[in-house]
N, C-alpha and C positions, 0 to 999 in steps of 0.2 A: 781358141788358141791365141788370138790377138789380144784378148783381155788379159790373159796370163802374162804375156810379154810386158804389157804396160805396168802391171803391178810389180813385176820383177825389176824393171828398169827404174822405178821410183826410188829404190834403195841407193842408186848411183847418181841421183840428181845433184848437180853442183860439182861433179867430178870431171876432171880433164880426160877426154876420150879421143880415140881415132875411130871414125866411122867409115866403113867401105860399103858402097851400094852395089847393086847387081850389075850396073853399067861399068864398074871399075873405078868410079870417082872416089877420091879419098877426102874426107873432111876432118879437120882438127878443131877442137873446141871443148866447151863445157856443156853438159846437158843442162839447159836452162829450165825447161819444163816439158812435161809430157801432156800432149793434147789428146784426151780420150775422144772428144767429139769428132775431130778430123782424123784421128788414128795415126799419130806420128809424134816425133820429138822435135823440139826447137833446140838448136845448138847456138851458142854464142861464141863467136870467134874471139880468141884471146888477144889478138893483135890490134884489130881495128873495131872491135865491139859490134860487128855486124851480126845480125841474127839470120838464121835460115832454117827452113822447115824441111824435114826428111820424113816422108810417109813410111809406115811400117812395111808396106809391101816392097819397098826398094832396099830395105836393110839386108845386108849380107853378113856383116860382122861388126862388133863393137869391141874395142880393146881399151882397157883402162891404162892410162899412162903412169899411174902411181906405181903399179907393180907389174906392168906388161902382161896382164891377165886378160884373156878373152872372156867376155861375159855374154856374148850372143853370137 
């Protein structure tokens, strides 16, 4: 299951997204890369260029900002 999600998200690498985790935290940024080894994605904040890692088990939803479409 987790492997399928990684391949699906590769299509949106470099896109601006909004990510919501299971704890209710919301992150804005671009998908910088997908880390298969650790099982998560790295987002780059568009404002201060800070990177942060979100593990797949915490993801609740990902929404593309380009057309407001939910992809996960």
